[in-house]
N, CA, C and O of each residue as an XYZ file, in Angstrom:
528
protein
N      14.859    -32.357    -52.865
C      15.271    -31.372    -53.863
C      14.034    -30.875    -54.610
O      13.145    -31.649    -54.966
N      14.007    -29.576    -54.834
C      12.934    -28.953    -55.608
C      13.521    -28.467    -56.929
O      14.665    -28.016    -56.985
N      12.735    -28.563    -57.973
C      13.171    -28.138    -59.298
C      12.356    -26.934    -59.743
O      11.125    -26.945    -59.703
N      13.068    -25.894    -60.169
C      12.438    -24.702    -60.723
C      12.695    -24.720    -62.229
O      13.830    -24.925    -62.659
N      11.664    -24.511    -63.024
C      11.811    -24.440    -64.473
C      11.680    -22.986    -64.909
O      10.741    -22.290    -64.520
N      12.630    -22.539    -65.719
C      12.651    -21.167    -66.224
C      12.666    -21.168    -67.737
O      13.108    -22.135    -68.358
N      12.193    -20.106    -68.326
C      12.292    -19.895    -69.769
C      12.942    -18.539    -69.973
O      12.391    -17.514    -69.574
N      14.131    -18.532    -70.602
C      14.805    -17.261    -70.866
C      14.406    -16.752    -72.244
O      13.944    -17.508    -73.099
N      14.597    -15.445    -72.436
C      14.151    -14.798    -73.674
C      15.287    -14.266    -74.531
O      15.097    -13.954    -75.706
N      16.497    -14.162    -73.922
C      17.630    -13.604    -74.666
C      18.858    -14.477    -74.486
O      18.906    -15.326    -73.596
N      19.846    -14.264    -75.336
C      21.086    -15.043    -75.228
C      21.745    -14.826    -73.876
O      22.121    -15.791    -73.210
N      21.888    -13.582    -73.463
C      22.439    -13.248    -72.160
C      21.346    -12.566    -71.359
O      20.815    -11.532    -71.765
N      21.013    -13.159    -70.208
C      19.899    -12.610    -69.430
C      20.039    -13.029    -67.969
O      20.302    -14.194    -67.670
N      19.864    -12.076    -67.071
C      19.778    -12.365    -65.647
C      18.321    -12.306    -65.234
O      17.621    -11.335    -65.524
N      17.869    -13.347    -64.556
C      16.503    -13.414    -64.056
C      16.542    -13.532    -62.544
O      17.196    -14.428    -62.012
N      15.855    -12.646    -61.847
C      15.798    -12.808    -60.396
C      14.880    -13.977    -60.063
O      13.742    -14.043    -60.529
N      15.389    -14.895    -59.254
C      14.634    -16.097    -58.913
C      14.404    -16.220    -57.399
O      14.001    -17.281    -56.922
N      14.654    -15.154    -56.651
C      14.499    -15.218    -55.195
C      13.109    -15.701    -54.783
O      13.019    -16.570    -53.916
N      12.018    -15.182    -55.358
C      10.687    -15.662    -54.948
C      10.485    -17.160    -55.208
O       9.879    -17.851    -54.390
N      10.988    -17.665    -56.341
C      10.848    -19.088    -56.648
C      11.656    -19.957    -55.687
O      11.224    -21.044    -55.304
N      12.846    -19.457    -55.299
C      13.670    -20.189    -54.329
C      12.968    -20.213    -52.976
O      12.920    -21.254    -52.321
N      12.424    -19.077    -52.554
C      11.697    -19.031    -51.282
C      10.517    -19.994    -51.284
O      10.262    -20.678    -50.293
N       9.803    -20.042    -52.398
C       8.669    -20.963    -52.508
C       9.132    -22.410    -52.434
O       8.477    -23.242    -51.806
N      10.259    -22.716    -53.071
C      10.794    -24.079    -53.037
C      11.210    -24.487    -51.631
O      11.240    -25.676    -51.316
N      11.529    -23.520    -50.789
C      11.969    -23.798    -49.419
C      10.827    -23.860    -48.422
O      11.064    -24.050    -47.229
N       9.598    -23.704    -48.882
C       8.446    -23.746    -47.993
C       8.495    -25.035    -47.169
O       8.544    -26.133    -47.722
N       8.482    -24.890    -45.863
C       8.547    -26.064    -45.001
C       9.962    -26.462    -44.632
O      10.172    -27.548    -44.093
N      10.937    -25.612    -44.908
C      12.340    -25.938    -44.616
C      12.762    -25.471    -43.231
O      13.957    -25.407    -42.942
N      11.798    -25.143    -42.367
C      12.148    -24.688    -41.028
C      12.993    -25.756    -40.344
O      12.658    -26.940    -40.384
N      14.076    -25.342    -39.724
C      15.003    -26.283    -39.100
C      16.222    -26.565    -39.964
O      17.210    -27.116    -39.480
N      16.161    -26.189    -41.245
C      17.319    -26.359    -42.127
C      18.304    -25.231    -41.865
O      17.922    -24.144    -41.431
N      19.579    -25.502    -42.135
C      20.633    -24.525    -41.866
C      20.923    -23.628    -43.058
O      21.295    -22.466    -42.894
N      20.750    -24.176    -44.271
C      21.119    -23.417    -45.473
C      20.358    -23.951    -46.671
O      19.800    -25.048    -46.641
N      20.348    -23.146    -47.729
C      19.751    -23.550    -49.002
C      20.846    -23.595    -50.054
O      21.622    -22.650    -50.198
N      20.905    -24.692    -50.783
C      21.810    -24.817    -51.913
C      20.985    -24.578    -53.168
O      19.991    -25.264    -53.408
N      21.403    -23.603    -53.966
C      20.746    -23.295    -55.235
C      21.754    -23.656    -56.315
O      22.833    -23.067    -56.381
N      21.409    -24.624    -57.165
C      22.355    -25.210    -58.121
C      21.775    -25.185    -59.535
O      20.599    -25.486    -59.741
N      22.613    -24.824    -60.501
C      22.231    -24.786    -61.914
C      22.959    -25.924    -62.655
O      24.188    -25.916    -62.723
N      22.226    -26.897    -63.207
C      22.850    -28.039    -63.862
C      23.118    -27.820    -65.357
O      22.839    -28.701    -66.171
N      23.647    -26.675    -65.712
C      23.907    -26.351    -67.114
C      25.308    -25.760    -67.247
O      25.760    -25.043    -66.354
N      25.994    -26.047    -68.341
C      27.367    -25.556    -68.530
C      27.430    -24.179    -69.181
O      28.512    -23.601    -69.291
N      26.305    -23.651    -69.607
C      26.286    -22.312    -70.201
C      25.365    -21.371    -69.424
O      24.812    -20.423    -69.980
N      25.214    -21.648    -68.138
C      24.394    -20.814    -67.258
C      25.002    -20.868    -65.859
O      25.856    -21.706    -65.570
N      24.553    -19.970    -65.009
C      25.051    -19.940    -63.641
C      24.052    -19.271    -62.728
O      22.908    -19.014    -63.103
N      24.510    -18.994    -61.516
C      23.677    -18.334    -60.524
C      24.579    -17.414    -59.702
O      25.748    -17.717    -59.460
N      24.015    -16.296    -59.282
C      24.780    -15.342    -58.482
C      23.839    -14.617    -57.526
O      22.619    -14.639    -57.688
N      24.434    -13.981    -56.535
C      23.694    -13.121    -55.612
C      24.183    -11.698    -55.848
O      25.385    -11.433    -55.861
N      23.233    -10.791    -56.033
C      23.597     -9.394    -56.243
C      22.421     -8.516    -55.846
O      21.409     -9.006    -55.345
N      22.560     -7.216    -56.072
C      21.508     -6.268    -55.713
C      20.258     -6.509    -56.551
O      20.332     -6.695    -57.766
N      19.111     -6.501    -55.879
C      17.846     -6.700    -56.589
C      16.932     -5.484    -56.556
O      15.771     -5.581    -56.952
N      17.431     -4.342    -56.092
C      16.603     -3.146    -55.968
C      16.408     -2.449    -57.322
O      15.289     -2.074    -57.670
N      17.493     -2.278    -58.081
C      17.448     -1.559    -59.354
C      17.583     -2.548    -60.510
O      18.657     -3.122    -60.688
N      16.532     -2.766    -61.301
C      16.594     -3.709    -62.421
C      17.672     -3.351    -63.453
O      18.110     -4.217    -64.210
N      18.098     -2.094    -63.487
C      19.135     -1.691    -64.434
C      20.454     -2.387    -64.140
O      21.270     -2.566    -65.044
N      20.680     -2.786    -62.880
C      21.931     -3.463    -62.550
C      22.036     -4.803    -63.271
O      23.111     -5.151    -63.760
N      20.951     -5.558    -63.346
C      20.981     -6.834    -64.067
C      21.335     -6.606    -65.532
O      22.114     -7.365    -66.107
N      20.772     -5.572    -66.133
C      21.089     -5.231    -67.523
C      22.554     -4.835    -67.661
O      23.203     -5.192    -68.644
N      23.076     -4.103    -66.689
C      24.494     -3.725    -66.709
C      25.394     -4.959    -66.626
O      26.406     -5.038    -67.322
N      25.029     -5.915    -65.779
C      25.827     -7.146    -65.657
C      25.785     -7.930    -66.962
O      26.807     -8.451    -67.409
N      24.611     -8.015    -67.572
C      24.505     -8.697    -68.870
C      25.451     -8.069    -69.890
O      26.194     -8.778    -70.569
N      25.424     -6.742    -69.998
C      26.281     -6.032    -70.957
C      27.756     -6.228    -70.627
O      28.576     -6.408    -71.527
N      28.096     -6.195    -69.345
C      29.492     -6.371    -68.941
C      29.998     -7.762    -69.311
O      31.123     -7.903    -69.790
N      29.181     -8.788    -69.094
C      29.614    -10.156    -69.425
C      29.858    -10.300    -70.932
O      30.792    -10.988    -71.344
N      29.027     -9.657    -71.750
C      29.224     -9.720    -73.196
C      30.456     -8.940    -73.634
O      31.071     -9.269    -74.648
N      30.818     -7.914    -72.881
C      31.999     -7.119    -73.219
C      33.280     -7.796    -72.712
O      34.300     -7.799    -73.401
N      33.217     -8.365    -71.508
C      34.377     -9.050    -70.935
C      34.768    -10.257    -71.778
O      35.953    -10.502    -72.008
N      33.769    -11.013    -72.241
C      34.000    -12.184    -73.091
C      33.289    -11.925    -74.418
O      32.079    -12.118    -74.532
N      34.045    -11.491    -75.404
C      33.454    -11.100    -76.693
C      33.210    -12.303    -77.606
O      33.982    -13.262    -77.621
N      32.132    -12.226    -78.355
C      31.784    -13.287    -79.302
C      32.785    -13.403    -80.450
O      32.953    -14.481    -81.020
N      33.449    -12.298    -80.791
C      34.293    -12.249    -81.987
C      35.680    -12.873    -81.818
O      36.430    -12.963    -82.790
N      36.030    -13.300    -80.621
C      37.337    -13.926    -80.445
C      37.426    -15.174    -81.314
O      36.404    -15.673    -81.787
N      38.607    -15.670    -81.524
C      38.800    -16.860    -82.362
C      38.463    -18.155    -81.648
O      39.333    -19.002    -81.445
N      37.218    -18.309    -81.272
C      36.775    -19.490    -80.539
C      36.842    -20.733    -81.421
O      36.536    -20.659    -82.611
N      37.233    -21.863    -80.863
C      37.316    -23.118    -81.618
C      36.211    -24.096    -81.265
O      35.871    -24.957    -82.077
N      35.644    -23.985    -80.073
C      34.603    -24.926    -79.636
C      33.354    -24.766    -80.500
O      32.878    -23.653    -80.722
N      32.839    -25.879    -80.975
C      31.613    -25.900    -81.773
C      30.949    -27.239    -81.496
O      31.563    -28.286    -81.699
N      29.715    -27.220    -81.040
C      29.022    -28.475    -80.766
C      27.637    -28.457    -81.406
O      27.353    -27.617    -82.259
N      26.789    -29.375    -80.996
C      25.453    -29.484    -81.588
C      24.647    -28.198    -81.432
O      23.751    -27.925    -82.232
N      24.963    -27.405    -80.403
C      24.264    -26.134    -80.180
C      24.874    -24.999    -80.990
O      24.366    -23.878    -80.966
N      25.955    -25.275    -81.705
C      26.630    -24.237    -82.471
C      27.862    -23.733    -81.744
O      28.247    -24.291    -80.717
N      28.481    -22.690    -82.261
C      29.697    -22.146    -81.653
C      29.364    -21.319    -80.403
O      29.180    -20.104    -80.475
N      29.294    -22.003    -79.270
C      28.878    -21.311    -78.049
C      29.976    -21.258    -76.987
O      29.675    -21.207    -75.795
N      31.222    -21.268    -77.396
C      32.323    -21.162    -76.433
C      32.222    -19.915    -75.559
O      32.499    -20.007    -74.364
N      31.836    -18.745    -76.097
C      31.698    -17.578    -75.216
C      30.689    -17.820    -74.087
O      30.871    -17.325    -72.975
N      29.645    -18.566    -74.370
C      28.638    -18.868    -73.345
C      29.239    -19.713    -72.230
O      28.962    -19.486    -71.052
N      30.062    -20.687    -72.604
C      30.729    -21.522    -71.598
C      31.679    -20.678    -70.747
O      31.741    -20.850    -69.529
N      32.413    -19.775    -71.378
C      33.362    -18.936    -70.649
C      32.636    -17.997    -69.695
O      33.063    -17.826    -68.552
N      31.547    -17.386    -70.148
C      30.783    -16.484    -69.274
C      30.234    -17.238    -68.069
O      30.271    -16.734    -66.946
N      29.727    -18.443    -68.305
C      29.211    -19.253    -67.197
C      30.329    -19.607    -66.219
O      30.095    -19.690    -65.013
N      31.541    -19.817    -66.732
C      32.677    -20.145    -65.865
C      33.059    -18.978    -64.961
O      33.644    -19.184    -63.898
N      32.736    -17.761    -65.371
C      33.018    -16.590    -64.548
C      32.002    -16.437    -63.412
O      32.272    -15.757    -62.422
N      30.857    -17.058    -63.558
C      29.854    -17.086    -62.492
C      30.093    -18.370    -61.698
O      31.223    -18.855    -61.639
N      29.083    -18.907    -61.109
C      29.177    -20.155    -60.361
C      27.952    -20.992    -60.677
O      26.890    -20.442    -60.969
N      28.078    -22.315    -60.624
C      26.884    -23.135    -60.823
C      26.023    -23.219    -59.559
O      24.926    -23.778    -59.591
N      26.525    -22.656    -58.431
C      25.742    -22.749    -57.209
C      26.011    -21.583    -56.270
O      27.055    -20.933    -56.324
N      25.020    -21.342    -55.400
C      25.191    -20.439    -54.272
C      24.635    -21.150    -53.045
O      23.696    -21.941    -53.133
N      25.232    -20.851    -51.914
C      24.792    -21.398    -50.641
C      24.334    -20.225    -49.778
O      25.100    -19.296    -49.522
N      23.082    -20.274    -49.333
C      22.505    -19.170    -48.567
C      22.067    -19.694    -47.205
O      21.320    -20.670    -47.135
N      22.519    -19.063    -46.116
C      22.050    -19.489    -44.795
C      20.547    -19.238    -44.653
O      19.982    -18.333    -45.265
N      19.933    -20.068    -43.830
C      18.510    -19.909    -43.542
C      18.329    -19.521    -42.087
O      19.056    -19.981    -41.207
N      17.346    -18.667    -41.851
C      16.987    -18.276    -40.498
C      15.496    -18.525    -40.340
O      14.681    -17.847    -40.966
N      15.139    -19.482    -39.516
C      13.746    -19.894    -39.317
C      13.084    -20.245    -40.655
O      11.937    -19.879    -40.912
N      13.825    -20.956    -41.492
C      13.298    -21.427    -42.773
C      13.270    -20.406    -43.887
O      12.812    -20.712    -44.988
N      13.749    -19.194    -43.631
C      13.747    -18.113    -44.631
C      15.172    -17.786    -45.053
O      16.107    -17.915    -44.263
N      15.331    -17.360    -46.303
C      16.645    -16.959    -46.806
C      17.193    -15.801    -45.984
O      16.506    -14.799    -45.779
N      18.425    -15.936    -45.514
C      19.067    -14.885    -44.732
C      19.914    -14.019    -45.662
O      21.126    -13.902    -45.483
N      19.274    -13.423    -46.639
C      19.949    -12.533    -47.580
C      20.069    -11.138    -46.975
O      19.304    -10.760    -46.088
N      21.036    -10.389    -47.469
C      21.171     -9.001    -47.058
C      20.006     -8.170    -47.568
O      19.254     -8.607    -48.439
N      19.864     -6.997    -47.031
C      18.732     -6.113    -47.327
C      18.492     -5.913    -48.824
O      17.342     -5.896    -49.264
N      19.551     -5.763    -49.608
C      19.404     -5.467    -51.034
C      19.748     -6.652    -51.921
O      19.860     -6.491    -53.136
N      19.918     -7.836    -51.348
C      20.361     -8.984    -52.135
C      19.205     -9.791    -52.716
O      18.138     -9.918    -52.114
N      19.453    -10.325    -53.896
C      18.553    -11.261    -54.539
C      19.364    -12.336    -55.226
O      20.559    -12.165    -55.467
N      18.716    -13.444    -55.541
C      19.360    -14.553    -56.242
C      18.978    -14.453    -57.710
O      17.803    -14.316    -58.052
N      19.994    -14.524    -58.579
C      19.780    -14.365    -60.015
C      20.252    -15.594    -60.781
O      21.366    -16.075    -60.572
N      19.403    -16.095    -61.666
C      19.810    -17.089    -62.649
C      20.481    -16.333    -63.787
O      19.974    -15.306    -64.239
N      21.617    -16.837    -64.250
C      22.402    -16.163    -65.288
C      22.422    -17.010    -66.564
O      23.080    -18.049    -66.615
N      21.713    -16.569    -67.567
C      21.660    -17.256    -68.867
C      22.713    -16.680    -69.791
O      22.843    -15.462    -69.911
N      23.473    -17.561    -70.450
C      24.488    -17.111    -71.398
C      24.369    -17.780    -72.764
O      25.209    -17.549    -73.634
N      23.342    -18.605    -72.968
C      23.182    -19.307    -74.238
C      21.707    -19.490    -74.577
O      21.289    -20.546    -75.051
N      20.937    -18.452    -74.327
C      19.499    -18.546    -74.542
C      19.091    -18.094    -75.925
O      19.934    -17.826    -76.781
N      17.810    -18.013    -76.131
C      16.754    -18.360    -75.194
C      16.593    -19.883    -75.079
O      16.743    -20.614    -76.058
N      16.290    -20.330    -73.880
C      16.144    -21.762    -73.593
C      15.219    -21.980    -72.406
O      14.891    -21.056    -71.661
N      14.812    -23.230    -72.258
C      14.180    -23.660    -71.020
C      15.290    -24.195    -70.135
O      16.132    -24.970    -70.590
N      15.295    -23.787    -68.875
C      16.372    -24.155    -67.946
C      15.794    -24.677    -66.637
O      14.621    -24.474    -66.325
N      16.651    -25.353    -65.885
C      16.300    -25.888    -64.572
C      17.214    -25.297    -63.509
O      18.381    -25.005    -63.771
N      16.681    -25.125    -62.325
C      17.438    -24.739    -61.156
C      16.992    -25.683    -60.044
O      15.794    -25.884    -59.842
N      17.953    -26.263    -59.323
C      17.655    -27.170    -58.226
C      17.864    -26.454    -56.899
O      18.863    -25.760    -56.711
N      16.926    -26.624    -55.991
C      17.003    -26.012    -54.659
C      16.896    -27.124    -53.626
O      15.955    -27.918    -53.643
N      17.876    -27.169    -52.725
C      17.904    -28.189    -51.669
C      18.091    -27.504    -50.322
O      18.983    -26.670    -50.163
N      17.256    -27.854    -49.363
C      17.437    -27.381    -47.993
C      18.416    -28.327    -47.298
O      18.219    -29.542    -47.291
N      19.465    -27.761    -46.721
C      20.487    -28.558    -46.040
C      20.240    -28.514    -44.536
O      20.092    -27.443    -43.947
N      20.200    -29.650    -43.952
C      19.908    -29.742    -42.505
C      21.161    -30.040    -41.722
O      21.113    -30.152    -40.497
């Protein structure tokens, strides 16, 4: 397993991590797939278009609109009232599975892997495992 460390800058932020995942898979020739996993309850990972950076900004805005901060949330923990962050993360996934072809990510032409922050800014981890 390889660990990627990220630092987010905003409460809601999508960061493309495809290059870091590819680097973590260096030497994975012979593996069938890559598991990309986020070990946080207020973050996730997704695959989407990586050509136009405006799309990531649109997704960030949509997640904040779909799950509004002003609802009557009851959850409150040491990090503060972050129930909307948990809900937004639940709409994403904590993992993606990507097939590998000759040790390289077999993503579609316009696809990239994005880390999805919903409770930042924070330092975060992403785990990458080559599955054989």
